[in-house]
mmCIF file of the C-alpha atoms, coordinates in Angstrom:
data_MODEL
# 
_entry.id   MODEL 
# 
loop_
_atom_site.group_PDB 
_atom_site.id 
_atom_site.type_symbol 
_atom_site.label_atom_id 
_atom_site.label_alt_id 
_atom_site.label_comp_id 
_atom_site.label_asym_id 
_atom_site.label_entity_id 
_atom_site.label_seq_id 
_atom_site.pdbx_PDB_ins_code 
_atom_site.Cartn_x 
_atom_site.Cartn_y 
_atom_site.Cartn_z 
_atom_site.occupancy 
_atom_site.B_iso_or_equiv 
_atom_site.pdbx_formal_charge 
_atom_site.auth_seq_id 
_atom_site.auth_comp_id 
_atom_site.auth_asym_id 
_atom_site.auth_atom_id 
_atom_site.pdbx_PDB_model_num 
ATOM 1   C CA . MET A 1 1   ? 121.503 30.730 79.388 1.00 0.00 ? 1   MET A CA 1 
ATOM 2   C CA . GLU A 1 2   ? 118.878 32.522 77.316 1.00 0.00 ? 2   GLU A CA 1 
ATOM 3   C CA . ARG A 1 3   ? 115.167 31.742 77.426 1.00 0.00 ? 3   ARG A CA 1 
ATOM 4   C CA . ILE A 1 4   ? 113.833 29.424 74.727 1.00 0.00 ? 4   ILE A CA 1 
ATOM 5   C CA . PRO A 1 5   ? 110.139 30.308 74.288 1.00 0.00 ? 5   PRO A CA 1 
ATOM 6   C CA . GLN A 1 6   ? 107.585 28.792 71.932 1.00 0.00 ? 6   GLN A CA 1 
ATOM 7   C CA . ARG A 1 7   ? 107.541 30.592 68.566 1.00 0.00 ? 7   ARG A CA 1 
ATOM 8   C CA . GLN A 1 8   ? 104.666 30.577 66.075 1.00 0.00 ? 8   GLN A CA 1 
ATOM 9   C CA . LEU A 1 9   ? 105.360 29.495 62.478 1.00 0.00 ? 9   LEU A CA 1 
ATOM 10  C CA . PHE A 1 10  ? 103.155 29.669 59.387 1.00 0.00 ? 10  PHE A CA 1 
ATOM 11  C CA . GLY A 1 11  ? 100.576 31.858 61.140 1.00 0.00 ? 11  GLY A CA 1 
ATOM 12  C CA . GLY A 1 12  ? 100.460 29.583 64.191 1.00 0.00 ? 12  GLY A CA 1 
ATOM 13  C CA . ALA A 1 13  ? 99.724  26.389 62.223 1.00 0.00 ? 13  ALA A CA 1 
ATOM 14  C CA . ILE A 1 14  ? 103.108 25.113 63.469 1.00 0.00 ? 14  ILE A CA 1 
ATOM 15  C CA . SER A 1 15  ? 105.045 25.951 66.615 1.00 0.00 ? 15  SER A CA 1 
ATOM 16  C CA . ALA A 1 16  ? 108.541 25.210 67.941 1.00 0.00 ? 16  ALA A CA 1 
ATOM 17  C CA . ASN A 1 17  ? 110.788 26.538 70.700 1.00 0.00 ? 17  ASN A CA 1 
ATOM 18  C CA . PHE A 1 18  ? 113.903 28.603 69.936 1.00 0.00 ? 18  PHE A CA 1 
ATOM 19  C CA . PRO A 1 19  ? 115.569 31.777 71.300 1.00 0.00 ? 19  PRO A CA 1 
ATOM 20  C CA . LEU A 1 20  ? 114.199 35.279 70.646 1.00 0.00 ? 20  LEU A CA 1 
ATOM 21  C CA . ARG A 1 21  ? 117.587 36.374 69.270 1.00 0.00 ? 21  ARG A CA 1 
ATOM 22  C CA . PHE A 1 22  ? 116.533 34.707 66.013 1.00 0.00 ? 22  PHE A CA 1 
ATOM 23  C CA . GLU A 1 23  ? 114.681 37.425 64.110 1.00 0.00 ? 23  GLU A CA 1 
ATOM 24  C CA . ASP A 1 24  ? 111.965 36.778 61.525 1.00 0.00 ? 24  ASP A CA 1 
ATOM 25  C CA . VAL A 1 25  ? 113.502 37.591 58.124 1.00 0.00 ? 25  VAL A CA 1 
ATOM 26  C CA . SER A 1 26  ? 110.044 38.235 56.611 1.00 0.00 ? 26  SER A CA 1 
ATOM 27  C CA . ASN A 1 27  ? 110.044 41.526 58.567 1.00 0.00 ? 27  ASN A CA 1 
ATOM 28  C CA . ILE A 1 28  ? 112.993 42.634 56.400 1.00 0.00 ? 28  ILE A CA 1 
ATOM 29  C CA . ARG A 1 29  ? 112.483 40.959 53.014 1.00 0.00 ? 29  ARG A CA 1 
ATOM 30  C CA . GLU A 1 30  ? 110.105 38.649 51.215 1.00 0.00 ? 30  GLU A CA 1 
ATOM 31  C CA . VAL A 1 31  ? 110.342 34.957 52.105 1.00 0.00 ? 31  VAL A CA 1 
ATOM 32  C CA . PRO A 1 32  ? 108.683 32.192 50.007 1.00 0.00 ? 32  PRO A CA 1 
ATOM 33  C CA . ASP A 1 33  ? 105.314 31.007 51.406 1.00 0.00 ? 33  ASP A CA 1 
ATOM 34  C CA . HIS A 1 34  ? 106.640 27.489 52.032 1.00 0.00 ? 34  HIS A CA 1 
ATOM 35  C CA . GLN A 1 35  ? 109.511 28.764 54.231 1.00 0.00 ? 35  GLN A CA 1 
ATOM 36  C CA . GLU A 1 36  ? 110.021 30.438 57.600 1.00 0.00 ? 36  GLU A CA 1 
ATOM 37  C CA . VAL A 1 37  ? 113.490 31.989 57.945 1.00 0.00 ? 37  VAL A CA 1 
ATOM 38  C CA . PHE A 1 38  ? 115.055 33.348 61.145 1.00 0.00 ? 38  PHE A CA 1 
ATOM 39  C CA . VAL A 1 39  ? 118.510 34.850 61.685 1.00 0.00 ? 39  VAL A CA 1 
ATOM 40  C CA . ASP A 1 40  ? 120.727 36.036 64.500 1.00 0.00 ? 40  ASP A CA 1 
ATOM 41  C CA . PRO A 1 41  ? 122.625 38.813 62.666 1.00 0.00 ? 41  PRO A CA 1 
ATOM 42  C CA . ALA A 1 42  ? 125.119 39.222 65.520 1.00 0.00 ? 42  ALA A CA 1 
ATOM 43  C CA . ARG A 1 43  ? 126.361 35.641 65.008 1.00 0.00 ? 43  ARG A CA 1 
ATOM 44  C CA . ASP A 1 44  ? 125.379 35.088 61.355 1.00 0.00 ? 44  ASP A CA 1 
ATOM 45  C CA . GLU A 1 45  ? 123.428 31.996 62.461 1.00 0.00 ? 45  GLU A CA 1 
ATOM 46  C CA . SER A 1 46  ? 120.199 31.079 60.728 1.00 0.00 ? 46  SER A CA 1 
ATOM 47  C CA . LEU A 1 47  ? 117.284 28.714 61.089 1.00 0.00 ? 47  LEU A CA 1 
ATOM 48  C CA . ILE A 1 48  ? 114.959 27.679 58.241 1.00 0.00 ? 48  ILE A CA 1 
ATOM 49  C CA . VAL A 1 49  ? 111.753 25.615 58.347 1.00 0.00 ? 49  VAL A CA 1 
ATOM 50  C CA . GLU A 1 50  ? 110.602 24.501 54.911 1.00 0.00 ? 50  GLU A CA 1 
ATOM 51  C CA . ILE A 1 51  ? 107.514 22.602 53.734 1.00 0.00 ? 51  ILE A CA 1 
ATOM 52  C CA . LEU A 1 52  ? 107.976 20.379 50.673 1.00 0.00 ? 52  LEU A CA 1 
ATOM 53  C CA . GLU A 1 53  ? 105.950 17.733 48.887 1.00 0.00 ? 53  GLU A CA 1 
ATOM 54  C CA . LEU A 1 54  ? 106.974 14.252 50.060 1.00 0.00 ? 54  LEU A CA 1 
ATOM 55  C CA . LYS A 1 55  ? 109.804 12.855 47.925 1.00 0.00 ? 55  LYS A CA 1 
ATOM 56  C CA . ASP A 1 56  ? 108.625 9.280  47.476 1.00 0.00 ? 56  ASP A CA 1 
ATOM 57  C CA . ASP A 1 57  ? 111.790 8.318  45.612 1.00 0.00 ? 57  ASP A CA 1 
ATOM 58  C CA . VAL A 1 58  ? 114.003 9.152  48.625 1.00 0.00 ? 58  VAL A CA 1 
ATOM 59  C CA . ALA A 1 59  ? 114.310 6.306  51.160 1.00 0.00 ? 59  ALA A CA 1 
ATOM 60  C CA . ASP A 1 60  ? 113.489 7.097  54.802 1.00 0.00 ? 60  ASP A CA 1 
ATOM 61  C CA . ASN A 1 61  ? 116.849 5.777  55.928 1.00 0.00 ? 61  ASN A CA 1 
ATOM 62  C CA . GLY A 1 62  ? 119.343 8.544  55.186 1.00 0.00 ? 62  GLY A CA 1 
ATOM 63  C CA . SER A 1 63  ? 116.743 11.009 53.872 1.00 0.00 ? 63  SER A CA 1 
ATOM 64  C CA . ALA A 1 64  ? 118.220 13.875 55.941 1.00 0.00 ? 64  ALA A CA 1 
ATOM 65  C CA . THR A 1 65  ? 121.641 13.187 54.395 1.00 0.00 ? 65  THR A CA 1 
ATOM 66  C CA . TRP A 1 66  ? 120.072 13.179 50.921 1.00 0.00 ? 66  TRP A CA 1 
ATOM 67  C CA . PHE A 1 67  ? 118.469 16.585 51.535 1.00 0.00 ? 67  PHE A CA 1 
ATOM 68  C CA . LEU A 1 68  ? 121.730 17.901 53.027 1.00 0.00 ? 68  LEU A CA 1 
ATOM 69  C CA . GLN A 1 69  ? 123.691 16.893 49.942 1.00 0.00 ? 69  GLN A CA 1 
ATOM 70  C CA . ASP A 1 70  ? 120.965 18.346 47.700 1.00 0.00 ? 70  ASP A CA 1 
ATOM 71  C CA . LEU A 1 71  ? 121.280 21.606 49.654 1.00 0.00 ? 71  LEU A CA 1 
ATOM 72  C CA . ALA A 1 72  ? 125.062 21.602 49.181 1.00 0.00 ? 72  ALA A CA 1 
ATOM 73  C CA . VAL A 1 73  ? 124.619 21.297 45.392 1.00 0.00 ? 73  VAL A CA 1 
ATOM 74  C CA . GLU A 1 74  ? 121.946 24.025 45.376 1.00 0.00 ? 74  GLU A CA 1 
ATOM 75  C CA . GLN A 1 75  ? 124.240 26.427 47.266 1.00 0.00 ? 75  GLN A CA 1 
ATOM 76  C CA . SER A 1 76  ? 127.352 25.531 45.238 1.00 0.00 ? 76  SER A CA 1 
ATOM 77  C CA . ALA A 1 77  ? 129.002 24.436 48.482 1.00 0.00 ? 77  ALA A CA 1 
ATOM 78  C CA . GLU A 1 78  ? 132.477 22.908 48.412 1.00 0.00 ? 78  GLU A CA 1 
ATOM 79  C CA . GLY A 1 79  ? 134.269 20.360 50.571 1.00 0.00 ? 79  GLY A CA 1 
ATOM 80  C CA . THR A 1 80  ? 131.041 18.994 52.058 1.00 0.00 ? 80  THR A CA 1 
ATOM 81  C CA . ILE A 1 81  ? 131.723 16.416 54.777 1.00 0.00 ? 81  ILE A CA 1 
ATOM 82  C CA . VAL A 1 82  ? 128.788 14.662 56.465 1.00 0.00 ? 82  VAL A CA 1 
ATOM 83  C CA . THR A 1 83  ? 129.912 14.336 60.078 1.00 0.00 ? 83  THR A CA 1 
ATOM 84  C CA . ASP A 1 84  ? 126.866 12.703 61.617 1.00 0.00 ? 84  ASP A CA 1 
ATOM 85  C CA . GLN A 1 85  ? 123.595 11.024 60.620 1.00 0.00 ? 85  GLN A CA 1 
ATOM 86  C CA . SER A 1 86  ? 120.874 9.452  62.723 1.00 0.00 ? 86  SER A CA 1 
ATOM 87  C CA . ALA A 1 87  ? 118.800 6.336  62.356 1.00 0.00 ? 87  ALA A CA 1 
ATOM 88  C CA . VAL A 1 88  ? 115.079 6.648  61.548 1.00 0.00 ? 88  VAL A CA 1 
ATOM 89  C CA . PHE A 1 89  ? 112.968 7.589  64.577 1.00 0.00 ? 89  PHE A CA 1 
ATOM 90  C CA . GLU A 1 90  ? 109.207 7.568  64.905 1.00 0.00 ? 90  GLU A CA 1 
ATOM 91  C CA . ALA A 1 91  ? 107.594 10.903 65.825 1.00 0.00 ? 91  ALA A CA 1 
ATOM 92  C CA . PRO A 1 92  ? 104.487 9.856  67.772 1.00 0.00 ? 92  PRO A CA 1 
ATOM 93  C CA . GLY A 1 93  ? 103.344 13.457 68.357 1.00 0.00 ? 93  GLY A CA 1 
ATOM 94  C CA . LEU A 1 94  ? 103.291 14.178 64.627 1.00 0.00 ? 94  LEU A CA 1 
ATOM 95  C CA . GLY A 1 95  ? 101.179 11.276 63.391 1.00 0.00 ? 95  GLY A CA 1 
ATOM 96  C CA . TYR A 1 96  ? 98.116  12.047 61.274 1.00 0.00 ? 96  TYR A CA 1 
ATOM 97  C CA . ARG A 1 97  ? 95.061  9.758  61.056 1.00 0.00 ? 97  ARG A CA 1 
ATOM 98  C CA . ASN A 1 98  ? 97.016  6.788  62.394 1.00 0.00 ? 98  ASN A CA 1 
ATOM 99  C CA . VAL A 1 99  ? 99.771  7.274  59.806 1.00 0.00 ? 99  VAL A CA 1 
ATOM 100 C CA . THR A 1 100 ? 103.119 7.457  61.604 1.00 0.00 ? 100 THR A CA 1 
ATOM 101 C CA . SER A 1 101 ? 105.538 10.302 60.924 1.00 0.00 ? 101 SER A CA 1 
ATOM 102 C CA . ILE A 1 102 ? 109.302 9.801  61.138 1.00 0.00 ? 102 ILE A CA 1 
ATOM 103 C CA . ILE A 1 103 ? 112.417 11.913 61.707 1.00 0.00 ? 103 ILE A CA 1 
ATOM 104 C CA . THR A 1 104 ? 116.021 11.600 60.521 1.00 0.00 ? 104 THR A CA 1 
ATOM 105 C CA . THR A 1 105 ? 118.815 14.104 61.131 1.00 0.00 ? 105 THR A CA 1 
ATOM 106 C CA . ALA A 1 106 ? 122.250 14.770 59.653 1.00 0.00 ? 106 ALA A CA 1 
ATOM 107 C CA . THR A 1 107 ? 125.082 17.228 60.205 1.00 0.00 ? 107 THR A CA 1 
ATOM 108 C CA . ALA A 1 108 ? 127.719 18.406 57.733 1.00 0.00 ? 108 ALA A CA 1 
ATOM 109 C CA . GLN A 1 109 ? 130.499 20.923 57.367 1.00 0.00 ? 109 GLN A CA 1 
ATOM 110 C CA . MET A 1 110 ? 130.752 22.826 54.083 1.00 0.00 ? 110 MET A CA 1 
ATOM 111 C CA . ALA A 1 111 ? 132.173 25.972 52.493 1.00 0.00 ? 111 ALA A CA 1 
ATOM 112 C CA . ILE A 1 112 ? 129.389 28.337 51.385 1.00 0.00 ? 112 ILE A CA 1 
ATOM 113 C CA . SER A 1 113 ? 129.471 31.908 50.102 1.00 0.00 ? 113 SER A CA 1 
ATOM 114 C CA . LYS A 1 114 ? 126.781 34.442 51.060 1.00 0.00 ? 114 LYS A CA 1 
ATOM 115 C CA . SER A 1 115 ? 124.075 35.319 48.507 1.00 0.00 ? 115 SER A CA 1 
ATOM 116 C CA . ARG A 1 116 ? 125.829 36.245 45.250 1.00 0.00 ? 116 ARG A CA 1 
ATOM 117 C CA . GLN A 1 117 ? 129.395 36.371 46.525 1.00 0.00 ? 117 GLN A CA 1 
ATOM 118 C CA . GLY A 1 118 ? 131.867 34.086 44.753 1.00 0.00 ? 118 GLY A CA 1 
ATOM 119 C CA . ARG A 1 119 ? 134.074 31.203 45.888 1.00 0.00 ? 119 ARG A CA 1 
ATOM 120 C CA . GLU A 1 120 ? 136.811 33.523 47.118 1.00 0.00 ? 120 GLU A CA 1 
ATOM 121 C CA . ALA A 1 121 ? 134.395 34.701 49.870 1.00 0.00 ? 121 ALA A CA 1 
ATOM 122 C CA . GLN A 1 122 ? 133.270 31.271 51.139 1.00 0.00 ? 122 GLN A CA 1 
ATOM 123 C CA . ASN A 1 123 ? 132.710 30.768 54.873 1.00 0.00 ? 123 ASN A CA 1 
ATOM 124 C CA . LEU A 1 124 ? 133.180 27.435 56.646 1.00 0.00 ? 124 LEU A CA 1 
ATOM 125 C CA . VAL A 1 125 ? 129.750 26.529 58.023 1.00 0.00 ? 125 VAL A CA 1 
ATOM 126 C CA . LYS A 1 126 ? 128.312 23.685 60.098 1.00 0.00 ? 126 LYS A CA 1 
ATOM 127 C CA . VAL A 1 127 ? 124.858 22.719 58.837 1.00 0.00 ? 127 VAL A CA 1 
ATOM 128 C CA . TYR A 1 128 ? 122.312 20.742 60.874 1.00 0.00 ? 128 TYR A CA 1 
ATOM 129 C CA . LEU A 1 129 ? 119.328 19.271 59.017 1.00 0.00 ? 129 LEU A CA 1 
ATOM 130 C CA . ALA A 1 130 ? 116.264 17.341 60.206 1.00 0.00 ? 130 ALA A CA 1 
ATOM 131 C CA . ASN A 1 131 ? 113.794 15.739 57.822 1.00 0.00 ? 131 ASN A CA 1 
ATOM 132 C CA . LEU A 1 132 ? 110.344 15.234 59.350 1.00 0.00 ? 132 LEU A CA 1 
ATOM 133 C CA . ARG A 1 133 ? 108.355 13.006 57.033 1.00 0.00 ? 133 ARG A CA 1 
ATOM 134 C CA . LEU A 1 134 ? 104.636 13.616 57.620 1.00 0.00 ? 134 LEU A CA 1 
ATOM 135 C CA . LYS A 1 135 ? 103.429 10.726 55.501 1.00 0.00 ? 135 LYS A CA 1 
ATOM 136 C CA . GLY A 1 136 ? 99.764  11.164 56.413 1.00 0.00 ? 136 GLY A CA 1 
ATOM 137 C CA . VAL A 1 137 ? 99.794  14.481 54.559 1.00 0.00 ? 137 VAL A CA 1 
ATOM 138 C CA . GLN A 1 138 ? 102.450 13.568 51.946 1.00 0.00 ? 138 GLN A CA 1 
ATOM 139 C CA . THR A 1 139 ? 104.836 16.241 53.240 1.00 0.00 ? 139 THR A CA 1 
ATOM 140 C CA . ASP A 1 140 ? 108.559 16.545 53.917 1.00 0.00 ? 140 ASP A CA 1 
ATOM 141 C CA . ILE A 1 141 ? 109.438 19.205 56.484 1.00 0.00 ? 141 ILE A CA 1 
ATOM 142 C CA . LEU A 1 142 ? 113.063 20.357 56.531 1.00 0.00 ? 142 LEU A CA 1 
ATOM 143 C CA . ILE A 1 143 ? 114.515 22.104 59.577 1.00 0.00 ? 143 ILE A CA 1 
ATOM 144 C CA . THR A 1 144 ? 117.942 23.519 58.703 1.00 0.00 ? 144 THR A CA 1 
ATOM 145 C CA . ALA A 1 145 ? 120.304 25.377 61.034 1.00 0.00 ? 145 ALA A CA 1 
ATOM 146 C CA . TYR A 1 146 ? 123.467 27.162 59.879 1.00 0.00 ? 146 TYR A CA 1 
ATOM 147 C CA . GLU A 1 147 ? 126.361 27.848 62.268 1.00 0.00 ? 147 GLU A CA 1 
ATOM 148 C CA . PRO A 1 148 ? 129.453 29.616 60.872 1.00 0.00 ? 148 PRO A CA 1 
ATOM 149 C CA . VAL A 1 149 ? 132.736 28.111 62.072 1.00 0.00 ? 149 VAL A CA 1 
ATOM 150 C CA . PHE A 1 150 ? 135.157 30.401 60.203 1.00 0.00 ? 150 PHE A CA 1 
ATOM 151 C CA . ILE A 1 151 ? 134.248 33.710 58.550 1.00 0.00 ? 151 ILE A CA 1 
ATOM 152 C CA . ASN A 1 152 ? 136.192 34.614 55.411 1.00 0.00 ? 152 ASN A CA 1 
ATOM 153 C CA . PRO A 1 153 ? 137.596 38.192 55.552 1.00 0.00 ? 153 PRO A CA 1 
ATOM 154 C CA . LEU A 1 154 ? 136.112 38.761 52.055 1.00 0.00 ? 154 LEU A CA 1 
ATOM 155 C CA . SER A 1 155 ? 132.613 37.630 53.101 1.00 0.00 ? 155 SER A CA 1 
ATOM 156 C CA . GLU A 1 156 ? 129.925 40.241 53.703 1.00 0.00 ? 156 GLU A CA 1 
ATOM 157 C CA . SER A 1 157 ? 129.417 38.453 57.067 1.00 0.00 ? 157 SER A CA 1 
ATOM 158 C CA . ALA A 1 158 ? 132.825 39.743 58.201 1.00 0.00 ? 158 ALA A CA 1 
ATOM 159 C CA . ASN A 1 159 ? 131.359 43.270 58.548 1.00 0.00 ? 159 ASN A CA 1 
ATOM 160 C CA . ALA A 1 160 ? 128.798 42.163 61.140 1.00 0.00 ? 160 ALA A CA 1 
ATOM 161 C CA . VAL A 1 161 ? 130.513 39.232 62.840 1.00 0.00 ? 161 VAL A CA 1 
ATOM 162 C CA . GLY A 1 162 ? 134.213 39.780 62.215 1.00 0.00 ? 162 GLY A CA 1 
ATOM 163 C CA . ALA A 1 163 ? 136.614 37.625 60.231 1.00 0.00 ? 163 ALA A CA 1 
ATOM 164 C CA . GLY A 1 164 ? 138.219 34.432 61.489 1.00 0.00 ? 164 GLY A CA 1 
ATOM 165 C CA . ALA A 1 165 ? 136.962 31.735 63.857 1.00 0.00 ? 165 ALA A CA 1 
ATOM 166 C CA . THR A 1 166 ? 133.617 32.524 65.481 1.00 0.00 ? 166 THR A CA 1 
ATOM 167 C CA . VAL A 1 167 ? 133.330 32.858 69.277 1.00 0.00 ? 167 VAL A CA 1 
ATOM 168 C CA . PRO A 1 168 ? 131.567 29.803 70.772 1.00 0.00 ? 168 PRO A CA 1 
ATOM 169 C CA . ALA A 1 169 ? 127.941 30.686 71.617 1.00 0.00 ? 169 ALA A CA 1 
ATOM 170 C CA . ALA A 1 170 ? 128.241 29.546 75.239 1.00 0.00 ? 170 ALA A CA 1 
ATOM 171 C CA . GLU A 1 171 ? 131.058 32.059 75.834 1.00 0.00 ? 171 GLU A CA 1 
ATOM 172 C CA . SER A 1 172 ? 128.707 34.915 75.003 1.00 0.00 ? 172 SER A CA 1 
ATOM 173 C CA . GLY A 1 173 ? 125.845 33.546 77.113 1.00 0.00 ? 173 GLY A CA 1 
ATOM 174 C CA . ARG A 1 174 ? 123.923 32.166 74.137 1.00 0.00 ? 174 ARG A CA 1 
ATOM 175 C CA . THR A 1 175 ? 122.607 28.667 73.526 1.00 0.00 ? 175 THR A CA 1 
ATOM 176 C CA . PRO A 1 176 ? 124.906 26.699 71.170 1.00 0.00 ? 176 PRO A CA 1 
ATOM 177 C CA . MET A 1 177 ? 123.405 26.085 67.729 1.00 0.00 ? 177 MET A CA 1 
ATOM 178 C CA . ALA A 1 178 ? 123.460 22.295 68.206 1.00 0.00 ? 178 ALA A CA 1 
ATOM 179 C CA . GLU A 1 179 ? 121.197 22.767 71.241 1.00 0.00 ? 179 GLU A CA 1 
ATOM 180 C CA . VAL A 1 180 ? 118.946 25.299 69.444 1.00 0.00 ? 180 VAL A CA 1 
ATOM 181 C CA . PHE A 1 181 ? 118.515 22.776 66.617 1.00 0.00 ? 181 PHE A CA 1 
ATOM 182 C CA . LYS A 1 182 ? 117.639 19.963 69.071 1.00 0.00 ? 182 LYS A CA 1 
ATOM 183 C CA . GLN A 1 183 ? 115.078 22.211 70.775 1.00 0.00 ? 183 GLN A CA 1 
ATOM 184 C CA . VAL A 1 184 ? 113.366 23.086 67.481 1.00 0.00 ? 184 VAL A CA 1 
ATOM 185 C CA . VAL A 1 185 ? 113.165 19.432 66.413 1.00 0.00 ? 185 VAL A CA 1 
ATOM 186 C CA . SER A 1 186 ? 111.990 18.106 69.798 1.00 0.00 ? 186 SER A CA 1 
ATOM 187 C CA . THR A 1 187 ? 109.322 20.802 70.336 1.00 0.00 ? 187 THR A CA 1 
ATOM 188 C CA . PHE A 1 188 ? 108.045 20.898 66.727 1.00 0.00 ? 188 PHE A CA 1 
ATOM 189 C CA . ARG A 1 189 ? 104.240 20.673 66.723 1.00 0.00 ? 189 ARG A CA 1 
ATOM 190 C CA . VAL A 1 190 ? 101.543 20.857 64.050 1.00 0.00 ? 190 VAL A CA 1 
ATOM 191 C CA . ASN A 1 191 ? 98.639  22.864 65.479 1.00 0.00 ? 191 ASN A CA 1 
ATOM 192 C CA . ASP A 1 192 ? 96.535  23.030 62.310 1.00 0.00 ? 192 ASP A CA 1 
ATOM 193 C CA . TRP A 1 193 ? 96.740  20.233 59.748 1.00 0.00 ? 193 TRP A CA 1 
ATOM 194 C CA . ASN A 1 194 ? 94.768  22.393 57.275 1.00 0.00 ? 194 ASN A CA 1 
ATOM 195 C CA . LEU A 1 195 ? 98.126  23.995 56.486 1.00 0.00 ? 195 LEU A CA 1 
ATOM 196 C CA . PHE A 1 196 ? 98.854  20.984 54.263 1.00 0.00 ? 196 PHE A CA 1 
ATOM 197 C CA . GLY A 1 197 ? 95.773  21.510 52.058 1.00 0.00 ? 197 GLY A CA 1 
ATOM 198 C CA . ALA A 1 198 ? 92.202  20.288 51.969 1.00 0.00 ? 198 ALA A CA 1 
ATOM 199 C CA . SER A 1 199 ? 93.194  17.294 49.834 1.00 0.00 ? 199 SER A CA 1 
ATOM 200 C CA . ALA A 1 200 ? 95.160  15.980 52.821 1.00 0.00 ? 200 ALA A CA 1 
ATOM 201 C CA . LEU A 1 201 ? 92.101  15.930 55.095 1.00 0.00 ? 201 LEU A CA 1 
# 
């Protein structure tokens, strides 16, 4: 299997481990300041880490599912089926000033089209989402991983990956996306809390 080294996010303020095959999209195009986006173009897999203000009106229990469904609406996804959701876990390594942080995760399958392509070009994609609630700094971190299951022949992804069912990652010597996602979540570290603003200190 491939090496899974530590990668620096947000200028080193955050770090997490994931394979080098995921390329930093900011080297190709502009990415919003509150996001880090990585892609493996050969497999059309992507990984996004996003910093948001804490949504106080969303309950901890099921927060990852809430964000997943919000994402589905935002991307005009169809046929969204939540296949898995976790309980609420404490994240002892991510506490700030004695305020505990928590993690919930959820997985779904949905039909999504690339960028501005229409419904006729939708791909079937498995989406993994973790919500890390850093309550000490009033922040929701979203870690989202996209794994195509079936590429539509009309999708622009078909040019790079090929149409039809995608080849399982393990068959091509790569770490399966479910494992990549687990690695990112379990190795996620805040190295500089200043990232969340002086008002949080």
